[in-house]
matplotlib code that plots the C-alpha trace (Angstrom):
import matplotlib.pyplot as plt

x = [126.9, 123.7, 121.1, 119.4, 122.1, 122.5, 125.5, 126.9, 128.2, 125.1, 123.0, 125.2, 125.2, 121.5, 121.0, 123.4, 121.4, 117.9, 119.5, 120.4, 117.3, 114.8, 111.3, 109.1, 106.5, 106.0, 106.1, 105.1, 101.9, 101.3, 101.5, 99.4, 96.6, 96.5, 96.4, 93.6, 91.5, 91.8, 90.8, 87.9, 86.8, 87.1, 84.8, 82.3, 82.5, 81.7, 78.9, 75.3, 74.3, 75.5, 77.2, 78.3, 81.5, 80.1, 78.8, 82.1, 84.0, 81.8, 82.8, 86.5, 86.5, 89.8, 91.5, 89.7, 91.0, 94.7, 95.0, 92.6, 94.5, 94.9, 90.8, 89.9, 92.1, 90.7, 87.4, 87.5, 86.3, 89.8, 93.2, 96.7, 96.9, 100.6, 101.9, 99.7, 101.1, 104.7, 104.2, 102.8, 105.4, 108.1, 106.5, 106.8, 110.4, 111.0, 109.5, 111.8, 114.9, 115.4, 115.2, 115.3, 112.6, 115.1, 115.5, 112.0, 111.3, 113.7, 112.3, 108.7, 109.9, 111.6, 108.4, 106.3, 108.7, 108.8, 105.0, 103.8, 106.6, 108.8, 105.9, 104.7, 108.3, 109.5, 112.2, 115.6, 117.4, 120.8, 123.5, 121.1, 120.8, 118.1, 118.9, 120.3, 118.9, 121.9, 121.4, 117.9, 118.5, 120.7, 117.8, 116.0]
y = [111.2, 112.9, 111.7, 109.6, 107.3, 109.0, 110.3, 111.4, 108.1, 106.2, 108.3, 108.0, 104.2, 104.3, 106.3, 104.2, 101.2, 102.8, 104.0, 100.4, 98.5, 97.8, 98.4, 95.7, 96.4, 96.7, 100.5, 100.5, 98.4, 100.4, 103.7, 102.5, 101.4, 104.5, 106.8, 104.8, 104.3, 108.3, 108.8, 106.6, 108.3, 111.6, 110.7, 109.3, 112.4, 114.6, 112.3, 114.1, 110.9, 112.6, 109.5, 110.2, 109.3, 106.0, 104.8, 105.7, 103.8, 100.9, 101.0, 101.1, 99.3, 97.5, 101.0, 102.8, 99.9, 99.8, 103.7, 105.2, 108.4, 108.8, 108.0, 110.5, 113.2, 112.6, 112.8, 116.3, 119.0, 120.3, 118.6, 119.2, 117.6, 119.0, 116.9, 113.6, 113.9, 114.4, 111.2, 109.0, 110.4, 109.3, 105.8, 105.6, 106.6, 103.8, 101.3, 102.1, 102.2, 106.0, 106.7, 104.5, 104.4, 106.5, 109.2, 109.4, 109.7, 112.6, 114.4, 114.1, 115.4, 118.4, 119.4, 119.2, 121.2, 123.7, 123.8, 123.6, 124.3, 127.0, 129.4, 129.7, 129.8, 133.2, 134.7, 134.5, 137.6, 138.3, 136.6, 134.5, 130.6, 128.2, 125.2, 122.0, 118.5, 118.1, 121.4, 120.5, 117.3, 119.0, 120.7, 117.8]
z = [104.2, 105.6, 108.2, 105.5, 104.7, 101.3, 99.9, 96.4, 95.5, 96.6, 94.7, 91.7, 91.9, 92.1, 89.2, 87.1, 88.3, 87.0, 84.0, 83.2, 84.4, 81.5, 81.7, 82.7, 80.3, 76.6, 76.2, 72.5, 73.2, 76.4, 74.5, 71.8, 74.1, 76.2, 73.2, 71.5, 74.8, 75.5, 71.9, 72.3, 75.7, 74.4, 71.6, 74.1, 76.2, 73.0, 72.0, 72.0, 73.9, 76.9, 78.8, 82.4, 84.1, 85.2, 81.9, 80.3, 83.2, 82.5, 78.8, 79.7, 82.9, 82.4, 81.6, 84.6, 86.8, 85.5, 85.3, 87.7, 88.1, 84.3, 83.7, 86.3, 84.8, 81.2, 82.6, 83.9, 81.6, 81.1, 81.9, 81.0, 77.5, 76.8, 79.7, 78.9, 75.5, 76.6, 78.6, 75.9, 73.5, 76.0, 76.1, 72.3, 72.7, 75.3, 73.2, 70.2, 72.7, 72.0, 75.9, 79.0, 81.6, 84.0, 81.2, 80.7, 84.1, 84.6, 81.3, 83.0, 86.4, 84.8, 82.6, 85.7, 87.8, 85.0, 84.4, 88.1, 90.8, 89.1, 88.4, 91.8, 93.6, 94.9, 93.0, 94.1, 95.2, 93.8, 95.9, 97.5, 97.1, 97.2, 99.7, 98.4, 99.1, 101.2, 103.1, 103.7, 105.4, 108.0, 109.6, 110.4]

ax = plt.figure().add_subplot(projection="3d")
ax.plot(x, y, z, "-o")
ax.set_aspect("equal")
plt.show()
């Protein structure tokens, strides 16, 4: 056990509990709503009328209030559509019962690690290992 009161057994038990816990929302409805709203916002952004962020936000107030980070992200001129698409597709899989919320979270985390973290990490030299979580906690 490390200084945080966490050991392999407790992590395994928490992971099993998370795996078994059902989502507390309807993933199919949520993914359809998010996908539809994003498409509508994209149409407004591309419109020749030239809607600004506040005008679009007032038209999609519920979405902007419930998903402020997502709204801000899609209002940027460019954003990571690949990651967003992955997340929405995983919501679909959760809704159809093909993946759990826990499994989807792991897949998103792995994708983000591969896309954003790994490319900026320095290369590991032969014979050198990277610290594990348990090694890191002993330094504190």
